[in-house]
N, C-alpha and C positions, 0 to 999 in steps of 0.2 A: 466515636469514629463513624462517619457517614459512608454508606456503601453506594450512595447516589450522588451524582454531581449537582452543582448549583450553577445555573446560567444567569444569575441576577446581574453579573457584571456586563452581560450583553443587554438583556431586558428582563423585567420582572414578569412579563406575560405578553400575550398577543393583544391584550386590551390596554397595555400600558401606554400612557400618552407619548413617551419617548419613542416607542416602537412605531406607533401610528404616525407620529411626526416625521420619523426617518423614512417611512414608506413614501410619504408625500414628497419629501426632500429628494429622495432617489429618483422619483418620476420626473420632477422638475429639472434635476441635474442632467438626466439623460436627454431630455428635450433641449435643454440649453446647449449641451455638448453637440448635439446633432446640428442645431442652428449655427453654432460657432464653426463647426467643420465645413458646412456649406459655404459660409462666408470666407473662411480663411484658406481653405485648400483649393480654391478655384484658380489661384495664381501662385507662381513660385517666388514672388518677391518676399523679402524678410523671412526666408525659409528657416533660418536658425532660430529666430525669435518665436516663430509659430510652433516649431517643434518643442521648444522649451515650455511654452504655455500649454501645449497639448499634454506633455508629460505631467505637468502639475495638475491638470484637470483629471487625467486618468488616475493618478495616485490618490487624489482627493475623493473622486467618485468611488474608487475601489474600497476605500475605508468604510463608507456607509453601506454599500451593497454587500461587502464582506460580512459586516456585523449582522445584517438582516438575514442573509442566506445561512450563516452559521447557526443562528437561533432556530430557524425553521428546520434545518437539516438535523441538528443535534437533538432537538425535541422529538422529532419523528423517529430517530434511530433507536430510542429507548421506549417509544410509545407509538407503535405504528398505527394505532387507532385514533390518534389525535387529529381531529379534522381541521383544526385551525392550522396546525403545522403543515398539513397537506395543502390547504387552501392557499396559504401565504407562500409556501414553497413553489406551487404552480404559478402564482402571481409573479414571484421574483424571477422565475425562469423566463417568463414573458418579458420582464423588464430587461434581463440580460440580452434577450434576443433583439430588443429595440436598440440596445447599445452597440449592436453589431455594425450598423451603418457608419457611425463616426469612427469606430475602431478600424474598419476596413479602409476608410478614406485616409486615416493616419498612416496605415501600413503602406498603402499605395503611394502616398505622397513621399514617403521615405524612399521608395523605389525610384521615384523620379528625380530625386536630388542628385545632381551631378558630382558635386564635391562634398560628399558626406564627411569624409575625413577632415576636411578643412573646417567645416562647421563644428564638428566635435571638438577640435582643438581650440576653437574660439569661445566656446560656451561651457562653463563649469558643469551645468546641469546635464548637458549632452555628454560631456566627458564622463560623468558619473554613470551614465547609461550607455556607454560606448558599446559594450558587448551586445546588449539587447538591440540597439539600433542596427548594428551590423548583421545580427541574426535575422531581424525582420527584413532587411534589404536582400539577404541571400535567399530567403524563403518566398520572396515576391513571386517567383515563377509558379508557386503552388496556390497563389491567391486567385480566387474567382472575382468576377466583377462585382461591383457594389450591390446591385440588385440580387444577384445570385446568392451572395453571402447572407444577405438579410433573409431571403426566403429559406435558405438552408437552415439558418439558426432558428427561425420560427417553426419550421416543420419538425425540428427535434422535439419540441414540447408535446406534440401529439404523436411522435414517432418513438424514437429510442428511449426518451425520458419516461414516457407513459408506459412503455413495455417494461422498463426496469422497475417502475413503481409497482406494477402489477406483480412482478416476480417477488419483490421484497415483501409485499403484503401477504402473498400466499405462503411464503416460507416463515415469516415472522409470526403468523397466527396459527401455525400448525400445532395440533395437540395430538401427541403420540402415546399410545398405550404400550407400556413396557413392564416386564417383570423385573423387580429389583429385590433381591434377597427373599424370593418367594411371595412378594406382595406386588399386585398390579398397581402401577401408578400411571397417571396421565401427565406427561411432561412436554414442555416446548422443545423444539428441535435442538437448540444449543445445549440444553441439559442432557438430552439423549446422547448427543455426540460426545459430551464430556465423560460419559460412562465408558468410553474407550480406554480411559486411564484407570478404571476400577481394578481393585486387586482380585475380585472374584471372576474367574474365567467364564462362568455361566452368565453372569451379568453382562460381560463384554459381548458375548455372542448373541444373547437375547437382544441387547441394545442395537447391535449391527443389523439383525434381522428385522427388528421393528422399524429401524431407520429406512432400510431398503423398501419395506412394504409401504411405508408412509409416502415415499416419493412417487409411487405408482398412482397416488390420488391426485397429484398435481403435475405429473411429468409432461403431459401433452400441452398444457397451458404454458409451462416454463420453456418447453422446446420451441413453442411458437414465439416466445419472447426472444430466445437466443437466435432463432432464425431471422427475426426481424432486425435485431440489433446488428448482427454480423452482416446481413444484407445491406444495411445502411452504411456500414463501414466500407464495404466493397464499392458501393456507389460513390462514396466520398473519395476513395482512392482513385477511382477512374476519372472523376470530374477534375480533381486537383492535379492529376498527372504524376502521381507516385507510381513506382513500379509494383508495389505490393503493400499490404497492411504492415508487414514488418519494416519495409523501407520507410513508411510514414512514421512508425513508432520510433525507429532509430533517429530520424531527423528531430522528432519532438523530444527525444531523450538526450539530444546533444552527444550522440555516441556514434563512433565510426563502425562500419560493418566489420572491419578487420578486428576491432576490439572484441565484438561479440563472437566472431569466429574463433578467436584465440581462446576465449573463456570456454565456449561450448566444446571445443576440441579437447581441451584439458579435462573437462568434466566427463566426457565420454570415455577417455582413457582410464579414468579411475572407477568407472562403474563396476567392473568385475571385482575390484578390491572392496568397494563399499557394499556389495551384495553379501559379503561375508557377515556383515552385521545382522542382516535379517536371517541368514542361515544359522548363525549362532543363537539368536533368540528362539528360532524354531526348535533347535536342539534342546535348549533349556526348558522350553514349554511343552516338549513332547510331541511336536508335529513332525511328520515324516516327509511331506511333499513341499516343504517350504512354509513360510509363515502365512497364515490366513490373514486377510485384511483386518478382521476384527481384533487381532492381536498385535498390530503394528505398534501401537502405543502402550501395549501391556507392560506393566512393571514386572521384572523377573526377580527382583530382590525382595527379601522380607523386611528390609529396612523401611521404617515408617517415615515417608517423605511427605507428610501432610502438614499443612500450615493453616492456621486461622488467618482471616484477613489482616488482623493486626500484626500477627507474626510475619506474614509475607511482606507487608509494607515495611516493617522494621528491618527485616533482612536486607531489602533493597536499599533503604535509606542509610543504614550503617555502612554498607559497602560502597555506596556512592560517595559518602564522606571520605572514605579512605582513598578514593581516586582523586577527588578535588573538593575543596571547601565550596566552590561555586556550584558544582553539581549537587552537592548535599543540601545546601541552603535552598536551591531552586526546588528540589524534590520535596523538601519539608514544607515549603510554602504552598506547593500544589496540594499536598495531602491536607494541610491545615485549612485550606480554603476551598476544599471540596471540588477539585478539578477532575476527580476520577469517579466513574460509574462502574461498580464491580458486581453488583447484584444480578443473579440470573432470575429473570422473570418473564412472564408471558407478554408478548407484544414487543419484546426487545430483540433486535437483530442479533445474529450469532457472531462469533469471532471476536476480534478486537481491532481497534484503530485509534489513532491520535489525530485530532483535528486542530490545526493551527489557526489561531484567530489573530492575524497580524494587526488588525485594526485596534485591538486593545492590548497587544503584546502578551497574550496568554495562549494556552492550549487546553484542550479537554481530551481525556482518555476514556474510552469505553472498552470494557473487557467483561468476560463472564467467568468470575472467579469461583472455583469450587474446591480449592485447597491443595492442589497438586503442586509439585515443584515446577512443572511446566507453566502453571499459572503465574508463579513467582517470576520466572524468566520472561513471561509475556509482559508482566508489569514493567520489568526493566526495559524490555524491547520498546514498548510504547513511550516510556520516558526518554529513551534515546531520541525518538522523533521530537518530543517536546523540547529537549535540550537543544536539538538542531534549530528548532524554531526560535529559541531564546537567542542563539548566536546570530540570527538574522533580524532580531527585533528592531535594530536601528537602521536597517536598510529600507529603501523605498519599496512600495508594493511591486513595482516592475522589476526590482533587483532581488526580490525575496522568493521568487518562484523557482525552486529547484526541481529537477526531473526525477522520474521514478527510480532509476538505478542508484543514484547517489542518495536518494531518500532512505534507502535501507542500510546505509553505512553506519550512522550513529546508533541506530536501533540495535544492530547486531553487535556493535562495539560494547554497548551497555549490557547486553546479554553475556558477553564474554567476561566482563567484570564480575558479574554475579556468579557465574559458573566457576571461575577460577577461585573466587572467595569460598565457595562451597567445598571445592576440592581440597583447599589448603587445610591440612591438619585432620582430614577425615580418616576414619579407620577403613580397613580394606572393604568391608561390606558396604559402608556408606559411599566410599569412593566409587565402587562399582555401580551403585544405584545412580550416582550423579553422572558418571561417565555415560551410562546407558541413556539417561535423559538428554544429555548434551548431544550424544550421537544420534538419538532419535530426531532431535530438532535439526541437526546438520544434514541428516539423510533426507529429511523432508525438503530441505532447501536445495539439495543437490539432486538426489535421485527422483523424488516426487516432482520437483520443479521441472526437471528435464522431461518427465512424462507429460506434464502440462504444456510445455513448450511444443512437444511433438503433436499433442492433441490439437492445440489451437492452430498450428501450422496446417495440419491436415483438414481441420474443420473449415478453414477459409478456402482451401482448395476445393473441397466438396461443395461448400455453400455457393461457390461461384457457378456451379452447374444447376443449382436449384435448392429449395428447402429440403431439410433432412428430417426424417422421422425420429421418434424417440429411440427406436431400435438401432437406427443407423448411427445416431450420436453415441449411444451406449457402446456400440461396437468399436467406434473410433477411440473411445476412452479406454476400453479394455485392451486394445492392441497397443496403445501408447504405454500403458502400465506394464504390459508384458515386455515391450522393447526396452523399457528403462529398468525395471526391477529384475528382469530375467528370472533366474532360478532362485532368487531370494524369497519370492512369494509363492504361495500355493496358487497355481494358475486357475483353479476352480473356485477360488474365493477371493475375488478382487472387488473393485468398487465401480460398477458401471455408471453410477450416478454422481461421480465426483465433479461433473460439470454443473450439477444443479445446486449444490450447496456452497459453491465458491462465488462470491459476488463479483470478483474481478472480471469474469467473462462478460459481464453485462454493462461495463463501463464503455460507452461508445467512443470516448475520447482517450481511453487508456487501454489500448489493446496490448496483448502480450505482457500483462502484469504478472509474469512468472519469472523470466530470467532476471529482472531487477533484484529479486530476493537473493539469487545466487551471486549476482554482482556485489550486492551489499555485504553479504557474508564474507566472501573471499577478499574483497577490498579491505574490509574492516580487520581481517586477520593480519594483513600486511601492516596496517596502522598499529594494531595492538602489539605486534612484534617490535615496532619502533618505540612504543611506550615502555615496554619492558626494558629496552636498552637505555632509553634516555631519561626515564623517570619524570620528575616535575618539569624539566626543560621541554618536554613534549606538549604540555597542556596548552601553552599559549599558541603554539603552532597548530594544534588540533582545533582550537576555537577559530583561529583565522581561516583554516581550511573550510570549516563548516560555513563560516560567514561568506565565503567566496562562491559557494555552490549555486547561488541564484544568478550568477553572472559569469559563468565559465563552462566550457565543455568538460565532459568526463575526463578526457585526456589531459586537459589543462589542470584540473584538480589533482589528477594523479601526479603530474609533473611537480606540483607544489609540495608533494610529499616525497619526491624523489622516486616515484614508482612509474614505470612504463607499462600502462595497462594494455598496450598494443601487443606486447610480447607474451607468448604462451608460457614462458618460463616463470613469470610472476604468478600466474594462476596455478601452475603446477606446484610451486613452492607453498602456496596457501593450502592447496588440497593435501599436500604432504603433512601439514600440521594436523588436519583432521584425521588422516590415516594413522598418524602416531597415536592419537587417542583411541582409535579403533584397535590398534595392536595391544595397547594397554588393557582395554576392556576384554579382549579375547584371551589375554594371558592371565587374568585374575581368576 
């Protein structure tokens, strides 16, 4: 069983003839697309035919560019020192910037079409892309002129993208000295952070202190990165005419403000109840002032919830088969064909992600597996993303791009499958250990995510007045944690650098990548409740819902499932399901 993924289905290397040929093809295609746009978007005659042809060009070009960019990005994510990956990644970002001109012309052209509905009704290809076309038309008011869009795209390569590259390189190459069981070790950052799950309390505390000390060696450089990226976002917002970064994020998420307000309001109402979890853990672990940060993920049970990589994968696979043959077969195929990179090693980025490769109908999953039950649920989480991609496999590129909040639905759904399977038939001690892990994860997605939502909101407000120092950024993070966690945590032992180790803050085009996790968790709870009621009859509807996520708003996807996400009651009912498990945990 391989702990490293294989990317040969993309390319066998940066010197492979197929890779080099596709690089040249991509350059030619972009130049041809630009010339085509100049010729065809100058007049409004044959508008329907031109839009059909343009959609076909975009879908074809996206296939080649997607393959190339996936190979460079995935290679670098597990080997930050790979210079070929960096070189070609930079080259491809330039290519994407060159593609901005014809894309903007296409979008502007749609805005000029007077009878778009009539054209859509007359052309099957346009009908297939009806949602996307109408979305483009509605967002025309935020579009800059052609020249400005091109300049904007090109400047990103030496602006936000370069800043993010620097940040990734700094954190991926960190070597941290930490005491583990009386022995000094030098470990990469992901391995040190994984020690938060260790059964030895001294190891957890030593790892936390080593982590905090290590951040001080890079914090000024990473703060400069954060300031630059958030400053670029604010410039983008102002130039495009959005009200705020959150307003832009909601528009890009296909989400109404009222839906977010309803969800956040419900989450805030439950914070006092959910803080009971941290106070209960503090009591079990012997802390008097609330739970210190280094014990947030600490196991309180003596039950051995350790898994080898093979055991963890088998547990996921067996229980996915119980959900559906299709999900089980898909997961087995992914394991058998080395789609997953699980090994913790130097130069590899921390955390976990799933990258869909629509061009070849596959996905790749990166994780840092060290044997905890949380690692097992992370595997299931990332396979939820991969299964989501599978359901969109037959859609065009333009109809396969789902937004951040709905992206976290299938992943959380798959986590629930695994957790419920682990709880079924478990003895009391094991049940408590599983409930604790489940609640730890849920609290991260509700309580911690709310702190991150507060932090990013306040960070943008402060950054609008000028760059922030490390101390100012740390203070914002500490205050956000106090406001969210309340008396559940020890106010003297929080995590001021939680902004430095989370890559989401550095995605210039993905701001507020925090509330989508809460949305995905709570929306998936509603879907899972339907699965428990309907059994196999639910499966076809679930697949159809996931397949529609690239061409529908969040509210429309909710309607497909009979869920009104605009109403606070739905979010309250999902939160109550988590509260019920919290009550069970506290009662054991």
